C-alpha positions, 0 to 999 in steps of 0.5 A: 798970722801963724807960723806954719811949718813948710814941708821939706821935699823928700830927698829921693822918690822912695821916701815919698808916699805912693804906690810902688810897683816892682816887676820884670819887663816882658813886652814893649809896644807902641801905637800911633794915636790920631787926636780929634784935632788932627794931632798925632801922639804915640801910645807907648806901653810897657808890660811888667810881670808881677807876682801874681799877674801883670801891669801895663804902664802907659805913656802918651808921648808927642813925637814933636817934643820927643826925638826918641819917637819916630812915626812912619805912616801908621807905625811907630818905628822908634820909641824908648823901650825897657830891656826885656827880662830885667827888673824895674820899679815905678811909682804909680799915681793913677791905676785902674783895671781895664777889661781885667788888666791892671793899667797905670796911666800916671807913673814915673820910673824909679832908678 
């Protein structure tokens, strides 16, 4: 049995590997999504202006688990937003291009 070194967790997120995106928040939107099984989710999108271009950061949030989400009828009336025209940074795990738009579906904010 060999002694294998155990990796130490990084002290902060900036020391971890990944793709880091930094931009200025230019829009916040949310849509109600109805799943096939009848469940409801909120699709929250944050658009960041990059240099050059833009990226959309998406999150699917269950309103039953998150009190920051309020849905009335077919509209999402309350959801977490980013302050507009303020710089933000995110660590992106999964990014793709959808109809010419860079989109990140798996990401976490860096504070």
